[in-house]
Backbone bond lengths (Angstrom), bond angles and torsions (degrees), N, CA, C in turn:
res aa  C-N    CA-C-N  psi(-1)  N-CA   C-N-CA  omega(-1)  CA-C   N-CA-C  phi
1 M - - - 1.504 - - 1.452 111.70 -
2 E 1.379 121.37 123.36 1.397 126.23 -179.19 1.556 109.62 -80.58
3 R 1.323 115.98 158.83 1.464 116.99 168.02 1.542 101.97 -83.57
4 G 1.281 120.09 100.63 1.383 122.13 179.00 1.611 109.43 120.26
5 G 1.297 116.18 -139.28 1.392 120.31 -179.82 1.527 114.05 -72.80
6 A 1.276 115.63 162.67 1.552 119.07 -176.69 1.495 106.76 -151.93
7 V 1.373 117.23 159.11 1.397 119.36 175.59 1.462 108.58 -100.69
8 I 1.372 113.11 145.40 1.471 120.20 -177.31 1.507 108.84 -84.17
9 F 1.377 112.96 131.71 1.457 118.19 -178.30 1.540 109.24 -112.40
10 G 1.353 118.06 122.14 1.469 123.34 170.76 1.569 113.22 60.80
11 G 1.339 117.48 19.14 1.418 117.84 176.34 1.539 117.69 71.32
12 K 1.272 115.36 10.96 1.518 122.89 -178.18 1.465 111.20 -102.80
13 M 1.269 124.00 10.38 1.461 128.11 -170.63 1.616 109.47 -69.67
14 L 1.212 115.06 124.22 1.522 122.56 168.05 1.524 106.28 -95.64
15 T 1.249 116.15 136.87 1.506 120.12 176.55 1.494 109.31 -112.30
16 I 1.376 111.53 137.00 1.434 118.93 172.46 1.521 107.93 -119.08
17 S 1.409 114.69 113.17 1.490 120.22 170.72 1.492 106.07 -84.14
18 L 1.367 112.81 116.80 1.439 118.09 178.91 1.530 113.66 -104.63
19 F 1.304 113.59 104.36 1.463 121.45 -178.15 1.589 109.16 -77.63
20 T 1.348 112.25 116.80 1.458 118.96 -170.45 1.445 111.60 -154.15
21 D 1.352 115.60 -167.78 1.457 123.94 -177.80 1.499 107.77 -150.56
22 P 1.325 120.28 138.36 1.539 116.69 -175.15 1.572 111.83 -63.26
23 M 1.311 118.73 -15.28 1.453 117.61 176.26 1.548 118.10 -87.79
24 M 1.434 113.01 -0.39 1.475 118.74 -166.96 1.517 112.96 -73.55
25 G 1.288 121.38 115.46 1.432 123.43 173.48 1.503 114.69 -62.75
26 L 1.380 115.37 -31.87 1.440 121.17 179.14 1.553 112.25 -64.52
27 S 1.388 116.93 -36.61 1.454 121.19 179.54 1.513 105.44 -76.60
28 Y 1.318 117.48 -41.50 1.545 118.12 177.96 1.520 108.66 -54.55
29 E 1.345 119.03 -44.20 1.396 123.15 -177.57 1.493 115.43 -69.18
30 S 1.401 112.47 -18.54 1.438 118.19 -174.67 1.593 110.40 -90.08
31 E 1.339 118.95 -4.36 1.408 119.67 -175.40 1.579 114.65 -58.45
32 P 1.370 114.80 -36.65 1.462 113.42 178.71 1.644 114.11 -64.31
33 F 1.303 112.71 -34.15 1.483 116.63 174.35 1.510 114.63 -67.04
34 L 1.291 115.36 -31.74 1.491 120.59 177.24 1.460 111.20 -74.88
35 R 1.397 116.52 -37.06 1.488 121.56 174.23 1.545 109.69 -61.32
36 K 1.298 118.68 -38.59 1.535 120.53 177.93 1.445 110.84 -64.51
37 V 1.378 116.29 -44.26 1.490 116.25 176.32 1.548 113.23 -64.46
38 E 1.266 115.63 -37.14 1.452 120.32 177.21 1.498 115.26 -54.24
39 T 1.360 111.69 -48.68 1.490 120.68 -176.64 1.479 115.23 -80.42
40 H 1.345 114.71 -29.40 1.560 118.71 -171.51 1.489 110.02 -91.96
41 F 1.366 119.31 -8.56 1.475 116.64 -178.44 1.598 109.08 -120.94
42 G 1.264 113.44 16.27 1.469 118.66 168.26 1.519 120.05 46.28
43 G 1.327 114.78 43.15 1.495 119.18 176.37 1.493 114.07 83.94
44 Q 1.303 118.77 9.99 1.501 123.04 -175.38 1.532 110.89 -93.91
45 V 1.315 116.67 -7.67 1.469 120.46 176.87 1.606 111.08 -116.92
46 Q 1.290 111.30 135.78 1.496 114.76 177.40 1.523 107.02 -117.71
47 C 1.331 113.09 136.24 1.525 119.12 177.95 1.518 105.38 -109.62
48 R 1.294 116.81 130.84 1.473 123.34 176.16 1.455 111.92 -122.53
49 P 1.260 119.90 109.04 1.454 122.06 -178.42 1.547 109.78 -70.24
50 V 1.287 117.25 136.40 1.449 123.38 177.51 1.597 106.60 -122.38
51 M 1.325 111.97 121.42 1.485 118.48 -173.62 1.519 106.99 -72.81
52 S 1.311 116.66 134.02 1.540 120.05 -172.70 1.513 114.25 -128.12
53 G 1.277 116.55 5.98 1.556 119.05 174.85 1.528 111.46 51.60
54 L 1.324 114.27 71.24 1.505 120.36 178.05 1.538 112.43 -56.36
55 V 1.328 116.30 -50.37 1.468 122.47 -179.81 1.485 106.72 -115.44
56 R 1.328 119.13 86.82 1.517 119.17 170.62 1.466 116.51 -65.32
57 N 1.338 112.90 -35.26 1.484 120.24 -179.25 1.438 105.47 -149.77
58 V 1.383 121.72 114.64 1.429 126.41 178.98 1.488 114.83 -56.53
59 Y 1.307 115.61 -24.14 1.500 118.80 -175.50 1.507 111.33 -74.32
60 D 1.422 116.93 -11.30 1.401 120.35 173.67 1.526 112.46 -75.75
61 F 1.374 115.65 -13.52 1.493 119.74 -178.77 1.414 116.83 -110.17
62 V 1.312 115.81 -12.97 1.539 118.91 -179.51 1.557 109.89 -76.27
63 D 1.324 113.43 165.25 1.424 121.27 174.97 1.480 110.71 -72.12
64 P 1.343 120.80 124.17 1.514 120.79 -179.15 1.470 113.43 -59.14
65 N 1.362 119.73 -28.49 1.417 122.17 177.09 1.479 111.23 -69.25
66 D 1.341 116.46 -34.26 1.498 121.16 178.52 1.585 107.22 -72.05
67 L 1.273 115.33 -39.77 1.482 121.06 -179.52 1.546 112.13 -60.46
68 A 1.385 110.40 -33.45 1.528 116.70 -179.02 1.514 110.26 -61.65
69 I 1.299 114.01 -33.54 1.508 124.03 -178.41 1.502 107.19 -68.41
70 S 1.390 114.44 -61.54 1.443 116.08 175.21 1.572 106.56 -175.69
71 P 1.365 120.51 153.35 1.412 120.90 175.89 1.529 115.08 -54.18
72 E 1.397 112.70 -40.70 1.461 116.31 179.47 1.474 115.43 -62.60
73 Y 1.371 115.43 -40.37 1.390 119.65 178.97 1.517 112.92 -67.55
74 A 1.309 115.64 -37.54 1.515 120.43 -177.97 1.494 107.07 -65.29
75 I 1.263 119.87 -45.03 1.526 120.09 -179.39 1.517 110.12 -67.96
76 A 1.292 119.95 -38.18 1.481 122.53 175.12 1.404 114.78 -60.36
77 Q 1.357 118.63 -32.95 1.438 123.75 178.94 1.501 111.86 -81.57
78 Y 1.368 115.04 -27.82 1.476 121.37 -178.58 1.536 114.89 -75.93
79 L 1.340 114.73 -40.64 1.434 119.06 -176.83 1.474 115.07 -56.78
80 P 1.273 122.61 -46.60 1.445 121.85 175.25 1.541 115.82 -53.99
81 R 1.397 112.13 -39.41 1.569 121.41 176.44 1.522 105.79 -61.30
82 L 1.301 116.44 -47.61 1.525 120.31 -174.60 1.574 108.23 -65.30
83 A 1.251 117.53 -35.23 1.509 122.77 178.29 1.546 108.56 -63.89
84 Q 1.247 112.40 -39.92 1.519 118.40 -179.88 1.544 107.86 -64.53
85 I 1.352 115.33 -44.10 1.511 117.35 -179.31 1.528 107.29 -64.03
86 Y 1.303 123.09 -46.34 1.425 123.48 175.85 1.513 110.87 -52.20
87 N 1.382 118.57 -53.18 1.400 121.35 -174.67 1.549 113.08 -59.19
88 A 1.344 113.47 -36.96 1.511 119.59 -179.11 1.569 110.21 -62.66
89 E 1.415 113.45 -30.75 1.433 116.30 -171.26 1.552 109.81 -76.39
90 Q 1.348 121.58 -7.44 1.445 122.41 178.99 1.494 112.19 -60.79
91 S 1.346 116.33 -27.60 1.447 120.09 -177.84 1.558 116.04 -67.02
92 I 1.381 113.21 -9.92 1.479 116.80 -178.63 1.459 113.61 -67.59
93 S 1.382 119.49 -53.57 1.344 121.66 174.72 1.503 115.56 -129.62
94 G 1.218 118.57 -7.74 1.543 124.16 -178.71 1.525 113.51 92.08
95 M 1.379 118.77 4.62 1.447 117.95 169.94 1.516 112.19 -54.49
96 P 1.324 121.01 131.28 1.454 121.44 -170.73 1.537 113.29 -62.04
97 I 1.322 114.30 122.91 1.437 123.02 170.55 1.506 108.41 -137.91
98 Q 1.259 117.73 112.63 1.455 123.15 174.27 1.546 110.96 -142.34
99 I 1.338 112.13 74.31 1.478 117.40 -174.97 1.530 109.53 -84.97
100 T 1.321 112.85 125.33 1.438 119.36 175.65 1.520 116.03 -107.12
101 E 1.280 115.13 -31.07 1.380 125.93 173.91 1.507 113.56 -132.38
102 L 1.272 120.43 130.42 1.406 125.09 -176.92 1.530 114.08 -125.59
103 A 1.298 122.65 120.95 1.419 125.48 -178.79 1.509 113.95 -124.76
104 L 1.373 111.61 31.30 1.498 119.12 -171.50 1.574 112.22 -66.53
105 F 1.332 117.03 -27.97 1.419 118.21 -174.80 1.639 104.23 -131.64
106 S 1.333 111.80 154.75 1.449 121.66 172.13 1.520 106.52 -157.20
107 T 1.391 116.65 178.30 1.470 114.90 175.54 1.432 117.26 -62.67
108 E 1.263 116.01 -25.30 1.513 122.56 174.21 1.472 113.23 -81.25
109 R 1.270 118.87 -21.60 1.490 124.32 -175.96 1.549 108.44 -132.76
110 P 1.309 117.90 73.14 1.520 118.31 -173.69 1.549 114.60 -96.73
111 S 1.346 116.87 25.43 1.471 116.10 -175.04 1.529 109.84 -153.20
112 S 1.256 114.52 153.98 1.519 124.50 170.98 1.523 111.42 -90.39
113 V 1.295 117.35 -4.38 1.417 117.62 179.77 1.481 118.76 -57.87
114 P 1.312 118.27 -36.83 1.516 121.73 171.85 1.543 113.20 -52.34
115 L 1.316 115.67 -38.48 1.500 117.20 -179.63 1.523 111.00 -70.81
116 N 1.323 116.07 -34.34 1.499 123.05 175.03 1.492 111.77 -62.63
117 L 1.404 111.81 -44.45 1.450 118.75 -173.75 1.521 106.21 -71.65
118 A 1.306 118.53 -37.16 1.477 120.65 179.51 1.500 112.16 -61.75
119 Y 1.366 118.94 -36.81 1.452 121.91 179.27 1.528 108.78 -67.84
120 K 1.391 115.85 -41.58 1.509 119.18 -177.31 1.578 106.15 -62.86
121 A 1.295 117.56 -43.93 1.495 120.85 178.61 1.487 111.73 -55.50
122 V 1.326 117.48 -50.09 1.435 121.33 179.97 1.544 111.72 -62.19
123 E 1.387 114.24 -41.70 1.459 119.63 178.06 1.488 108.84 -55.11
124 L 1.313 118.86 -41.76 1.402 120.89 -175.83 1.507 116.01 -75.57
125 I 1.368 120.20 -34.42 1.461 124.88 -179.63 1.534 112.31 -90.86
126 A 1.246 116.71 -27.49 1.546 118.87 -176.55 1.497 110.29 -151.11
127 P 1.381 117.05 68.86 1.452 120.06 -178.22 1.554 117.17 -51.01
128 D 1.342 111.95 -29.54 1.492 116.76 -179.57 1.515 112.54 -75.36
129 K 1.333 116.40 -10.80 1.478 118.62 177.27 1.485 110.37 -114.17
130 A 1.279 119.41 3.35 1.501 119.44 -177.59 1.634 110.29 -63.23
131 A 1.299 113.45 -46.41 1.456 115.21 -179.22 1.550 113.27 -59.00
132 A 1.321 117.46 -43.15 1.453 121.71 179.04 1.538 108.12 -65.88
133 F 1.230 118.72 -37.85 1.504 124.25 -179.31 1.594 106.87 -65.42
134 L 1.263 118.25 -44.19 1.530 121.60 -174.42 1.628 103.58 -69.99
135 Y 1.251 117.44 -41.67 1.407 117.15 178.77 1.555 114.35 -65.94
136 R 1.247 116.87 -40.11 1.524 119.00 178.11 1.480 112.02 -74.70
137 L 1.220 116.44 -27.90 1.571 123.20 174.76 1.487 108.10 -64.29
138 R 1.424 114.22 -44.95 1.441 115.49 179.66 1.516 111.59 -72.24
139 F 1.358 117.85 -38.50 1.433 123.29 177.84 1.567 112.44 -58.36
140 A 1.346 116.07 -40.88 1.419 122.56 179.96 1.587 110.16 -70.54
141 T 1.313 116.88 -33.48 1.443 119.80 179.19 1.594 113.34 -76.20
142 I 1.314 112.35 -41.80 1.489 115.78 -175.44 1.475 114.49 -95.76
143 A 1.357 115.70 -56.14 1.504 118.96 -175.19 1.546 113.00 -74.77
144 E 1.361 114.54 -35.16 1.518 117.46 -179.60 1.575 111.05 -95.93
145 Q 1.315 120.34 -10.72 1.437 126.25 178.53 1.508 112.64 56.09
146 R 1.350 116.59 40.12 1.375 121.08 179.14 1.584 110.97 -90.79
147 P 1.305 118.51 152.08 1.455 124.97 -176.54 1.542 108.04 -78.53
148 T 1.260 119.83 70.35 1.489 123.63 -167.25 1.493 112.49 -69.74
149 T 1.376 120.68 -9.38 1.421 120.40 176.21 1.522 110.62 -75.42
150 E 1.304 114.92 -9.56 1.552 118.24 173.87 1.549 105.57 -77.94
151 F 1.298 114.36 136.73 1.447 120.06 -174.40 1.577 110.95 -64.47
152 N 1.283 116.99 -33.47 1.491 121.18 178.66 1.503 107.79 -61.98
153 E 1.360 116.75 -39.41 1.417 119.70 -179.78 1.580 114.71 -65.23
154 I 1.307 110.51 -38.70 1.547 118.38 173.74 1.582 106.28 -60.82
155 L 1.289 117.77 -53.60 1.448 121.71 178.53 1.526 110.08 -50.35
156 R 1.263 121.06 -38.56 1.467 121.43 -176.82 1.470 109.44 -68.74
157 V 1.277 121.88 -32.76 1.497 126.45 179.89 1.540 104.43 -77.84
158 V 1.302 120.52 -35.03 1.472 120.81 174.36 1.441 112.37 -59.22
159 E 1.354 121.16 -43.68 1.402 125.13 177.88 1.555 112.27 -66.52
160 Q 1.318 113.88 -36.99 1.522 117.09 178.40 1.498 113.38 -56.54
161 V 1.358 114.49 -35.54 1.512 116.69 -175.89 1.490 109.58 -94.45
162 G 1.339 122.13 7.24 1.412 121.55 175.00 1.445 118.69 82.46
163 I 1.310 117.63 31.39 1.508 124.63 -178.08 1.595 106.82 -107.37
164 D 1.316 117.16 136.57 1.465 121.43 175.54 1.431 109.68 -67.52
165 K 1.425 114.12 124.44 1.448 122.38 -174.99 1.571 110.65 -63.09
166 T 1.302 120.38 -38.40 1.401 121.48 179.11 1.532 113.28 -63.20
167 H 1.348 113.12 -43.53 1.416 120.60 -178.58 1.544 106.59 -63.69
168 F 1.328 116.98 -45.92 1.501 119.55 176.41 1.505 113.85 -58.57
169 E 1.324 116.93 -46.69 1.496 120.90 -174.34 1.569 104.63 -59.83
170 R 1.276 113.59 -46.95 1.549 116.00 -175.90 1.588 111.13 -59.66
171 R 1.293 116.95 -39.67 1.343 119.65 -178.30 1.511 112.73 -75.87
172 Y 1.348 117.12 -38.60 1.498 125.56 -178.06 1.537 106.33 -57.62
173 H 1.393 118.69 -41.15 1.368 119.60 -174.15 1.547 112.65 -91.75
174 S 1.357 118.68 9.97 1.418 124.68 -171.94 1.598 107.67 -89.54
175 D 1.331 115.38 159.79 1.428 127.78 173.66 1.511 108.46 -58.51
176 T 1.359 115.36 -41.67 1.478 119.68 -169.69 1.545 109.28 -67.67
177 A 1.317 118.07 -39.59 1.511 120.79 178.95 1.569 107.19 -65.62
178 Q 1.248 119.28 -44.28 1.448 125.08 -179.69 1.607 108.20 -61.54
179 A 1.252 114.16 -45.95 1.487 117.90 -178.51 1.588 106.30 -63.76
180 A 1.335 119.11 -42.45 1.374 120.77 -177.87 1.563 112.67 -61.90
181 L 1.345 115.25 -38.55 1.434 120.81 175.16 1.510 115.27 -66.87
182 E 1.350 111.36 -38.67 1.486 117.25 -179.15 1.579 108.68 -65.18
183 H 1.365 115.13 -35.17 1.459 121.77 175.62 1.485 110.69 -59.68
184 D 1.305 118.55 -44.02 1.492 123.16 179.27 1.499 107.11 -62.54
185 F 1.306 117.52 -50.48 1.454 120.02 -177.96 1.566 112.05 -60.91
186 R 1.258 118.96 -35.43 1.463 123.90 174.03 1.519 110.16 -65.12
187 S 1.284 115.87 -42.11 1.508 116.25 179.37 1.530 111.09 -62.51
188 K 1.257 116.51 -43.19 1.534 117.39 177.52 1.609 109.38 -63.31
189 K 1.275 118.61 -42.53 1.434 120.00 -179.21 1.518 111.76 -64.52
190 S 1.331 118.08 -38.90 1.529 122.85 -177.60 1.534 107.79 -64.12
191 L 1.321 117.58 -31.81 1.381 116.07 -178.15 1.548 116.75 -92.40
192 N 1.318 113.29 4.36 1.478 123.11 178.85 1.529 111.90 58.38
193 I 1.381 113.71 41.62 1.432 117.59 179.00 1.557 106.75 -81.21
194 D 1.307 112.90 120.89 1.398 119.04 177.90 1.542 116.11 -119.64
195 R 1.388 112.83 16.82 1.443 123.20 -176.08 1.491 109.02 -151.41
196 L 1.336 115.62 131.57 1.487 121.14 -179.39 1.509 108.96 -118.97
197 P 1.389 116.19 150.02 1.445 123.88 -6.17 1.529 110.42 -73.93
198 A 1.345 113.61 167.26 1.478 118.16 177.47 1.613 105.25 -139.01
199 Y 1.288 113.67 145.72 1.530 119.47 -176.11 1.519 107.73 -117.89
200 L 1.337 113.98 130.53 1.486 121.33 170.44 1.436 107.48 -107.68
201 F 1.356 121.79 110.34 1.478 123.88 174.29 1.502 110.55 -93.29
202 E 1.339 113.21 132.67 1.492 116.78 177.44 1.464 110.65 -135.80
203 Y 1.291 115.99 133.49 1.481 125.63 -175.89 1.492 110.55 -152.88
204 K 1.362 115.56 109.32 1.438 123.20 172.32 1.562 111.56 50.98
205 G 1.296 114.83 51.18 1.465 122.58 174.97 1.551 114.07 81.54
206 K 1.388 114.91 0.85 1.422 114.96 174.66 1.582 111.67 -105.12
207 Q 1.297 121.06 149.54 1.424 126.23 -173.71 1.558 108.98 -136.76
208 Q 1.297 111.78 144.43 1.476 121.61 169.73 1.515 109.75 -143.24
209 L 1.308 113.82 125.81 1.487 123.29 179.00 1.566 107.42 -101.35
210 V 1.347 117.09 128.55 1.392 119.92 177.24 1.589 110.37 -132.54
211 K 1.309 117.78 132.09 1.503 118.94 -176.84 1.507 106.87 -105.36
212 G 1.343 118.85 149.83 1.390 126.71 174.31 1.595 109.88 94.24
213 V 1.293 118.89 166.64 1.433 128.16 179.86 1.535 109.72 -58.05
214 L 1.336 114.19 133.94 1.461 118.36 175.92 1.600 103.75 -120.94
215 D 1.334 113.72 129.38 1.558 117.02 173.84 1.448 109.61 -82.32
216 D 1.309 115.55 -176.87 1.425 121.98 -173.55 1.536 108.30 -64.55
217 Q 1.284 118.59 -42.46 1.521 121.72 -177.76 1.428 111.13 -66.32
218 A 1.298 121.56 -36.99 1.479 125.67 176.77 1.504 112.10 -67.29
219 L 1.369 117.76 -39.70 1.441 122.01 177.65 1.451 110.31 -67.74
220 F 1.339 117.29 -39.11 1.463 119.76 -178.78 1.485 112.33 -65.57
221 A 1.392 113.19 -41.14 1.467 116.40 179.96 1.523 114.46 -66.19
222 I 1.330 116.19 -38.39 1.494 119.76 177.49 1.453 111.25 -64.29
223 I 1.379 116.93 -49.18 1.460 124.35 -179.96 1.589 109.87 -55.87
224 T 1.252 115.73 -49.93 1.493 121.37 -176.93 1.600 109.87 -63.45
225 K 1.349 115.87 -42.13 1.396 118.15 -176.09 1.595 110.49 -74.07
226 L 1.300 113.61 -44.25 1.503 118.75 -176.35 1.620 108.06 -59.72
227 T 1.288 115.44 -36.95 1.498 118.92 -178.95 1.527 115.25 -93.05
228 D 1.325 117.02 16.48 1.455 125.59 -178.14 1.460 107.25 45.49
229 G 1.329 118.39 44.68 1.500 123.22 171.58 1.537 114.13 76.66
230 K 1.344 116.41 9.28 1.418 119.76 -178.22 1.543 107.15 -75.05
231 L 1.342 120.71 -34.18 1.402 123.76 170.89 1.523 114.75 -102.07
232 Q 1.233 111.66 114.44 1.500 121.87 -178.22 1.453 112.03 -117.61
233 P 1.343 119.40 136.70 1.505 121.72 -179.90 1.543 106.93 -76.77
234 Q 1.407 110.60 147.69 1.434 121.65 176.57 1.504 107.72 -141.45
235 A 1.305 111.04 120.81 1.520 114.56 -179.44 1.445 114.31 -65.51
236 P 1.394 116.93 134.76 1.400 117.66 -179.34 1.605 116.34 -79.60
237 A 1.304 117.75 154.15 1.484 115.94 175.31 1.426 112.53 -72.16
238 I 1.304 119.48 136.28 1.421 120.19 -179.60 1.592 109.70 -97.10
239 S 1.327 115.93 142.39 1.371 122.44 176.09 1.496 108.42 -157.08
240 Q 1.275 120.35 166.31 1.424 122.02 178.38 1.558 112.06 -58.75
241 S 1.312 115.61 -41.93 1.495 122.72 -177.83 1.552 107.92 -70.25
242 A 1.343 118.16 -34.53 1.510 120.50 -179.13 1.611 108.28 -71.63
243 V 1.381 117.78 -39.73 1.451 117.36 175.01 1.546 110.69 -66.56
244 K 1.324 118.52 -43.80 1.378 116.07 176.68 1.526 117.58 -61.09
245 K 1.292 114.49 -34.35 1.475 118.60 176.85 1.491 111.08 -67.66
246 L 1.317 122.70 -36.62 1.437 124.86 173.47 1.504 114.27 -60.05
247 I 1.328 111.40 -50.36 1.472 117.65 179.99 1.593 111.66 -60.61
248 E 1.319 115.11 -40.47 1.467 118.89 179.42 1.507 109.44 -67.85
249 K 1.352 117.62 -35.11 1.394 119.05 178.53 1.512 115.43 -62.90
250 H 1.359 115.23 -42.39 1.478 119.87 -177.01 1.549 116.96 -94.99
251 K 1.366 112.40 -13.39 1.498 118.75 175.94 1.501 112.36 71.18
252 L 1.291 121.16 -42.95 1.414 127.19 176.84 1.447 112.37 -136.54
253 I 1.382 118.82 126.82 1.487 116.73 -170.93 1.560 105.22 -159.80
254 S 1.288 110.40 150.01 1.565 117.62 173.73 1.464 110.05 -85.62
255 P 1.379 117.04 147.08 1.426 116.92 173.55 1.491 115.60 -59.01
256 I 1.469 114.00 -27.34 1.459 117.89 -179.96 1.519 111.24 -67.97
257 E 1.346 114.58 -26.97 1.484 119.71 178.22 1.641 108.43 -67.20
258 I 1.363 109.66 -45.82 1.451 115.62 -179.68 1.515 112.60 -65.52
259 Q 1.331 116.07 -37.67 1.409 120.29 173.11 1.547 113.97 -55.18
260 Y 1.314 116.75 -50.40 1.488 124.65 175.97 1.555 109.97 -63.15
261 A 1.279 115.98 -39.95 1.464 119.33 -174.62 1.528 110.23 -62.53
262 F 1.377 118.11 -36.01 1.427 117.36 -179.84 1.536 109.74 -104.32
263 G 1.345 120.87 7.13 1.415 120.25 172.92 1.521 114.47 71.25
264 L 1.324 110.13 34.50 1.603 114.44 -175.03 1.565 107.77 -89.90
265 P 1.305 114.24 153.68 1.501 117.73 -175.40 1.528 109.04 -70.15
266 T 1.369 118.91 -39.89 1.481 119.70 -171.14 1.534 102.16 -146.26
267 I 1.370 111.13 169.16 1.476 122.46 173.45 1.469 109.63 -68.42
268 D 1.308 119.71 -27.89 1.467 124.38 177.61 1.499 112.61 -60.13
269 D 1.336 115.50 -33.19 1.477 124.82 179.41 1.565 109.34 -73.78
270 L 1.369 115.07 -18.97 1.498 119.07 179.56 1.471 111.37 -85.62
271 M 1.370 116.12 -31.82 1.471 121.35 -166.73 1.518 113.76 -54.70
272 P 1.392 120.02 -41.25 1.493 118.29 176.80 1.474 116.92 -54.87
273 Y 1.338 117.80 -19.79 1.401 123.59 179.84 1.535 113.20 -93.22
274 L 1.342 111.37 -27.19 1.435 118.33 176.38 1.507 117.75 -83.73
275 I 1.317 117.52 -42.14 1.429 122.68 -178.46 1.536 119.89 -46.57
276 P 1.374 113.01 -47.74 1.549 116.14 177.04 1.552 108.79 -64.27
277 L 1.298 122.58 -35.51 1.423 125.37 -176.25 1.557 109.18 -75.13
278 L 1.258 121.87 -29.96 1.371 126.74 171.94 1.472 115.19 -73.08
279 E 1.351 116.57 -39.15 1.471 126.24 178.77 1.481 111.12 -65.93
280 N 1.263 118.63 -39.78 1.439 121.05 -176.73 1.539 110.75 -95.21
281 A 1.356 117.00 9.99 1.490 122.78 176.55 1.464 113.18 60.26
282 T 1.325 117.71 26.18 1.476 121.68 171.34 1.588 109.13 -68.19
283 I 1.262 112.58 -38.49 1.507 119.70 178.13 1.592 106.55 -129.97
284 K 1.354 116.71 162.49 1.425 116.73 -178.66 1.561 103.53 -132.71
285 R 1.290 112.20 156.60 1.466 122.50 179.85 1.532 110.70 -98.44
286 I 1.272 112.91 137.36 1.579 116.02 -177.78 1.551 103.66 -123.95
287 E 1.302 111.84 120.60 1.430 119.89 179.62 1.531 109.96 -83.40
288 V 1.341 115.72 140.17 1.419 122.19 168.39 1.523 105.62 -138.42
289 K 1.349 114.18 167.45 1.472 117.37 178.14 1.418 113.16 -61.53
290 G 1.325 119.13 122.25 1.458 122.20 177.78 1.553 115.68 90.55
291 G 1.295 117.81 3.49 1.418 121.39 -175.80 1.501 116.14 169.97
292 W 1.392 113.54 -158.04 1.452 113.50 178.88 1.612 107.93 -158.50
293 F 1.286 113.64 162.49 1.509 121.14 176.27 1.524 110.87 -125.45
294 L 1.333 113.94 175.96 1.477 118.52 178.43 1.560 106.43 -128.40
295 S 1.285 114.73 149.66 1.475 118.32 174.73 1.521 106.55 -137.80
296 S 1.301 115.23 154.33 1.413 119.12 173.82 1.567 109.88 -71.44
297 A 1.325 117.85 143.45 1.415 122.21 -173.84 1.508 110.64 -63.98
């Protein structure tokens, strides 16, 4: 399963439409589960992110009593509460979250919609890079604690995935990107999705909608049941070259994702395959608060 679009193999493709938002800690924490689906179903599952506008207006989430004092005060009081929510979500899979200061919203930046629109713009101009963009945008928001609702921060991530900034800006401000985003929003509304993330599983005319975080075992169970057992997980063989290939494919990845991808009990079981790659600079380690990531050199 690719982050983003995928090619259908042999007519057996199951599609998961994942209703999410680039700022979502719950989706960030779900990446290890998706990596396991990716490696254990051998390209027979496609994941398609659907932008859902988690925070259309931050004032819908602040304390009304704080807002009565001033918008600035309300946001200042809300951000520490949001940081606590993020930090609590680390328990889901262990992906590093240790937010100490959060500047995601301000009176000038009261919405996560710009992040959603940025993803749709990238999806339109470079669909092969949309998955990496979404991952890095979420990484910048949560792991790096950057104020990604600022347009310059979005442009920083655009450059990181190798997309021309001028081309991106033109598409970001276009009617086509806005229309693509509105289409995603309508899809969410038509399914009466009132909780994020949500997953729409589709296979040969059959559908199943599930709301809330799904771990790897829940995902496996739904895929197997919906396909009447035609799609069965199979653990991949682990080797140094297989680990290297996975890191090169995703460019930026957590060791927890790799652990899940190969069905290993702990990260300690992964280290014998990583250490030689780190020592010869084939890959590099990126430190973040509360943990670390890996990137291809």
